[in-house]
C-alpha positions in Angstrom: -5.0 -25.1 -17.5 -1.2 -25.2 -17.4 0.3 -28.4 -18.6 3.9 -27.9 -17.9 5.9 -30.9 -16.7 6.3 -30.2 -13.0 9.9 -30.9 -12.4 11.6 -31.8 -15.7 11.5 -29.5 -18.8 10.2 -26.0 -19.6 7.0 -25.6 -21.7 7.0 -25.2 -25.4 6.7 -21.6 -26.5 3.2 -22.0 -28.0 1.6 -23.2 -24.7 -0.8 -20.8 -23.0 0.5 -19.2 -19.7 -2.3 -20.1 -17.3 -2.6 -21.5 -13.8 -5.1 -23.6 -11.8 -6.7 -20.9 -9.7 -10.4 -20.2 -8.8 -11.1 -17.0 -10.8 -11.8 -13.7 -9.0 -11.5 -14.9 -5.4 -12.8 -11.5 -4.3 -15.8 -11.2 -6.6 -18.1 -10.9 -3.5 -16.4 -7.7 -2.3 -17.6 -4.2 -3.0 -15.9 -0.8 -3.1 -16.2 1.6 -0.2 -19.7 2.9 -0.2 -20.8 6.5 -0.3 -21.9 6.6 3.4 -18.4 5.7 4.5 -16.9 8.5 2.4 -19.3 10.9 4.0 -18.3 9.7 7.5 -14.7 10.2 6.6 -15.4 13.8 5.3 -17.4 14.6 8.5 -14.6 13.3 10.7 -12.1 15.4 8.8 -14.3 18.5 9.2 -14.5 17.9 12.9 -10.7 17.7 13.1 -10.3 20.9 11.0 -12.6 22.8 13.3 -10.9 21.4 16.4 -7.5 22.5 15.0 -8.8 25.9 13.9 -7.9 25.1 10.3 -9.6 26.5 7.2 -9.1 23.6 4.7 -7.5 20.3 3.8 -6.0 19.9 0.4 -4.9 16.8 -1.5 -4.0 15.9 -5.0 -4.9 12.6 -6.7 -3.4 9.8 -4.6 -4.0 7.8 -1.5 -5.4 10.6 0.7 -7.6 12.1 -2.1 -8.8 8.6 -2.7 -9.6 8.1 1.0 -11.6 11.3 1.4 -12.9 11.8 -2.1 -12.5 8.7 -4.3 -9.9 10.4 -6.5 -6.9 8.1 -7.2 -4.0 8.4 -9.5 -5.6 5.8 -11.6 -8.6 8.2 -12.1 -6.4 11.2 -12.7 -2.8 11.2 -13.6 -0.6 13.9 -12.0 0.8 16.6 -14.3 2.0 20.2 -14.0 -1.6 21.3 -14.1 -3.0 20.6 -10.6 -6.3 19.0 -9.9 -7.0 19.2 -6.2 -9.5 17.9 -3.7 -10.4 20.7 -1.2 -12.4 20.0 2.0 -13.5 22.8 4.2 -15.6 23.0 7.4 -17.8 25.6 9.0 -19.7 25.6 12.3 -23.4 26.1 12.3 -26.2 25.9 14.8 -26.9 22.3 13.6 -23.2 21.3 13.8 -20.3 21.1 11.4 -20.9 21.5 7.7 -18.5 19.9 5.3 -17.9 21.4 1.8 -16.1 19.5 -0.9 -14.6 21.3 -3.8 -12.5 20.3 -6.8 -10.0 22.6 -8.4 -9.7 21.6 -12.1 -8.0 23.0 -15.2 -10.8 24.7 -17.1 -10.2 22.9 -20.3 -10.5 19.6 -18.4 -13.5 20.5 -16.3 -15.9 18.3 -18.2 -13.7 15.3 -17.6 -13.2 16.3 -13.9 -17.0 16.3 -13.4 -17.2 12.7 -14.6 -15.3 11.6 -11.5 -17.5 10.2 -8.8 -16.7 12.3 -5.7 -19.1 11.3 -2.9 -20.4 14.2 -0.9 -23.5 15.0 1.2 -23.7 18.4 -0.6 -23.2 19.5 -4.2 -19.6 19.5 -5.3 -18.1 22.9 -6.0 -16.0 22.9 -9.1 -13.4 25.7 -9.3 -12.3 26.0 -12.9 -9.0 27.7 -13.6 -8.0 29.1 -17.0 -4.3 28.7 -17.9 -3.8 32.5 -17.9 -4.8 32.7 -14.2 -3.3 31.7 -10.9 -5.0 28.4 -9.8 -4.1 28.9 -6.1 -5.7 32.3 -5.9 -8.9 30.8 -7.4 -8.8 27.8 -5.1 -8.7 29.9 -1.9 -12.1 31.4 -2.8 -13.5 28.1 -1.4 -11.9 28.8 2.0 -14.0 30.2 4.8 -10.9 31.9 6.2 -7.7 33.0 4.4 -5.7 34.0 7.5 -5.6 30.8 9.6 -4.1 27.4 9.0 -4.4 25.3 5.8 -3.4 21.7 5.9 -2.0 20.0 2.8 -1.5 16.2 2.4 2.0 15.2 3.2 2.6 13.7 -0.2 1.5 16.9 -2.1 4.1 18.2 -4.5 6.2 21.1 -3.3 5.2 23.5 -6.1 1.6 23.2 -5.1 2.2 24.0 -1.4 4.5 26.8 -2.5 1.7 28.2 -4.7 -0.7 28.2 -1.7 1.9 29.9 0.5 2.2 32.7 -2.0 -1.6 33.0 -2.4 -2.1 33.0 1.4 0.5 35.5 2.8 -1.4 35.8 6.1 -2.1 32.0 6.5 0.1 29.1 7.6 0.3 26.3 5.1 1.6 23.0 6.6 1.4 19.3 6.3 -1.6 17.6 7.9 -0.8 16.6 11.5 -1.3 13.2 13.2 -4.9 14.0 14.2 -5.7 14.0 10.5 -3.3 11.3 9.1 -4.7 8.9 11.8 -8.1 9.0 10.0 -6.6 7.1 7.1 -4.1 5.0 9.1 -6.7 3.3 11.3 -8.8 1.1 9.1 -12.6 0.5 9.2 -14.1 -3.0 9.1 -14.9 -2.4 5.4 -11.3 -1.6 4.7 -10.1 -4.6 6.7 -12.4 -6.9 4.6 -10.9 -5.6 1.4 -7.3 -5.9 2.7 -8.0 -9.4 4.0 -9.4 -10.6 0.6 -6.6 -8.9 -1.4 -4.0 -10.7 0.7 -5.8 -14.0 0.5 -6.0 -13.8 -3.2 -2.3 -13.0 -3.4 -1.4 -16.0 -1.2 -3.6 -18.3 -3.4 -1.8 -17.0 -6.5 1.6 -17.7 -5.0 0.5 -21.2 -4.0 -0.9 -21.9 -7.5 2.4 -20.9 -9.1 4.4 -22.8 -6.5 2.7 -26.0 -7.8 4.0 -25.2 -11.3 7.6 -24.7 -10.4 10.1 -27.2 -11.7 13.9 -27.6 -12.0 15.0 -25.4 -14.9 12.1 -22.9 -14.9 13.4 -19.3 -15.2 12.6 -16.3 -13.1 10.9 -14.6 -16.1 8.7 -17.7 -16.7 7.6 -17.8 -13.0 7.1 -14.1 -13.1 4.7 -14.5 -16.1 2.8 -17.2 -14.3 2.4 -15.1 -11.1 1.2 -12.2 -13.2 -1.5 -14.4 -14.7 -2.4 -15.8 -11.3 -2.8 -12.4 -9.7 -5.0 -11.2 -12.5 -7.1 -14.3 -12.3 -7.6 -13.8 -8.6 -9.2 -10.4 -9.4 -6.3 -8.1 -8.4 -5.3 -5.0 -10.4 -2.0 -3.0 -10.6 -0.3 -6.3 -9.7 3.4 -7.1 -9.7 5.7 -9.7 -8.2 9.4 -9.7 -7.5 10.5 -13.2 -8.4 14.0 -14.4 -7.5 15.7 -17.7 -7.3 18.6 -19.0 -5.2 21.3 -16.4 -4.3 19.5 -13.7 -6.3 17.0 -13.4 -3.5 19.8 -12.4 -1.1 19.6 -8.8 -2.6 16.5 -7.1 -1.1 14.4 -5.7 -4.0 16.8 -7.2 -6.5 16.1 -7.3 -10.2 17.2 -10.9 -10.8 19.2 -12.4 -13.7 16.6 -14.7 -15.2 18.3 -17.5 -13.3 17.0 -21.0 -13.7 15.7 -22.8 -10.6 17.9 -25.5 -9.2 17.0 -28.5 -7.1 18.6 -27.0 -4.0 17.2 -23.5 -4.5 14.6 -21.5 -2.6 12.3 -19.3 -4.7 11.2 -16.0 -3.4 7.9 -14.2 -4.5 7.3 -10.7 -3.2 3.8 -9.8 -4.7 1.3 -7.1 -4.6 -2.0 -6.2 -6.2 -5.0 -4.0 -5.5 -8.7 -4.7 -4.7 -10.9 -1.6 -5.0 -7.8 0.5 -4.3 -6.6 -1.5 -1.3 -3.3 -3.3 -1.7 -1.9 -6.6 -0.7 1.8 -7.2 0.0 2.8 -10.8 0.5 6.3 -12.4 0.4 6.8 -16.2 0.4 10.0 -18.2 0.2 9.3 -21.7 -1.1 11.0 -24.8 -2.4 10.2 -27.6 -4.8 8.6 -30.8 -3.3 11.5 -33.1 -2.5 14.1 -30.4 -3.1 17.6 -31.0 -1.7 17.7 -27.8 0.4 20.9 -27.6 2.5 20.2 -28.1 6.3 21.7 -24.6 7.0 19.3 -23.0 4.6 16.3 -24.8 6.1 17.4 -23.8 9.6 17.5 -20.2 8.5 14.0 -20.5 7.1 12.8 -21.8 10.5 14.6 -19.0 12.4 12.9 -16.3 10.2 9.5 -18.0 10.8 10.1 -18.0 14.6 11.2 -14.3 14.5 8.0 -13.5 12.6 6.0 -15.3 15.3 7.8 -13.4 18.1 7.0 -10.1 16.5 3.3 -11.1 15.9 3.0 -12.0 19.6 4.4 -8.6 20.6 2.2 -6.5 18.4 -0.8 -5.3 20.3 -2.7 -2.0 20.7 -0.7 0.3 23.0 2.7 -1.2 22.1 5.4 1.0 20.5 6.2 0.0 16.9 9.9 -0.2 17.7 9.2 -2.9 20.3 7.7 -5.2 17.6 10.8 -4.7 15.5 13.0 -5.4 18.5 11.2 -8.7 19.2 12.1 -10.2 15.8 15.5 -8.7 15.8 16.4 -10.0 19.3 15.4 -13.5 18.3 17.6 -13.5 15.2 20.4 -12.0 17.2 20.2 -14.9 19.6 20.7 -17.2 16.6 23.7 -15.2 15.4 22.0 -13.6 12.4 21.3 -10.1 13.5 23.9 -8.7 11.0 21.9 -10.2 8.1 18.5 -8.7 9.0 19.1 -5.5 7.2 15.8 -3.7 6.9 12.9 -2.6 9.2 10.5 -5.3 10.3 7.4 -3.9 8.5 5.1 -1.1 7.3 1.5 -0.1 7.3 -0.6 -1.0 4.3 -3.9 0.2 2.8 -4.4 2.5 -0.1 -0.6 2.5 -0.4 1.6 -0.6 -0.3 3.9 1.2 2.1 2.3 3.7 4.6 2.3 4.6 8.3 2.9 3.0 10.8 6.4 1.8 10.2 7.7 -1.0 12.4 11.3 0.0 12.8 13.9 0.7 15.5 13.7 4.2 16.9 10.0 4.6 16.0 7.9 5.6 19.1 4.6 5.5 17.3 2.0 3.6 19.3 0.0 0.8 17.7 -3.7 1.5 17.8 -6.8 -0.4 17.0 -7.4 -0.4 13.2 -3.7 -0.2 12.3 -2.7 -2.7 9.6 0.9 -3.6 8.9 3.3 -6.2 7.6 5.5 -8.5 9.7 8.4 -9.4 7.4 11.7 -10.3 9.0 14.4 -11.6 6.7 17.9 -13.0 6.6 20.1 -11.9 3.6 23.5 -13.5 3.1 24.7 -12.0 -0.2 25.9 -14.6 -2.7 24.3 -17.4 -0.7 20.7 -17.3 0.5 17.7 -15.2 1.5 14.8 -16.2 3.6 11.9 -13.8 4.0 8.4 -14.4 5.3 5.7 -11.8 5.2 2.4 -11.6 7.1 -0.2 -8.8 7.1 -1.8 -8.3 10.5 -4.4 -6.1 12.1 -4.0 -4.9 15.6 
């Protein structure tokens, strides 16, 4: 339990940094199950066959995690590629999915400890360091003259390696038909995202109660780190800025002390079974002497957020949602100070498609999850930003 005076003086240095928060808010949740991974792989196989493609390749990251449960937490990237390879072939009984893992030979034993869900036995392709890994990888392909899709985030030297190993094939980034499989979330994914964001909001609320005049950004940041961990989130972090420091989007702060007339901004994230939260809140102390202009700006941002949320529906262009918030703030004379896109998709990455920005003609579809985060940034004075995660 934290026993800091609420509004007067900072804690003594030997006091524990803890917060009043129910531990592990998301203890009831479970990771994505094997059946869902198999469904994803089957859906990918169907897309590969429909697009006349031989294979889909991803290295550890969000897409490899989605299709094969291989994240960068499980396997750090290095100059020695470890790759998830999914191929499909047509049989009389329907599409057959084959999952392979290309691994450095000397790390094969460790690679085989990774849990990669698959309906069939995983094929491990071990490459010695005196051989070409890409030429070995293509032995898993049913066809070496067609199209091979690589994940859009794959490093260039890997795609270059496959292009050299496949002179008669076309190597290209996976198209929308495949990327949509990860963008549009299942009910299990929605449940994890919902709980992760709930836990993040609870952590911010708990720390809000511990703020007092004179507390420094670094002290509040330490509190929020403890709160996010107590809520059961991993890989957590929180941008914590007071007063005019919050007027710089993604600013680093100056370890400023919180004043009685200041807003405090928390921009936090954390993961639950690989799925991320992303919540921003701008708060004040109880009884704070916030200038009327600053409070009005807070209300305008909240109204702009509401306007965007009411616009976001399946079938609507993402740019129209951005326009709804931007038009409201323009009507209040603050368009110049809304300096970034409205929002972004969220899931296995904090920022992913679809992006809610001007000029984006992507259509919102069922299962899309995204943020709604208008903001007003008047440098040297004030920032107000609110952040909401919504499914549409």
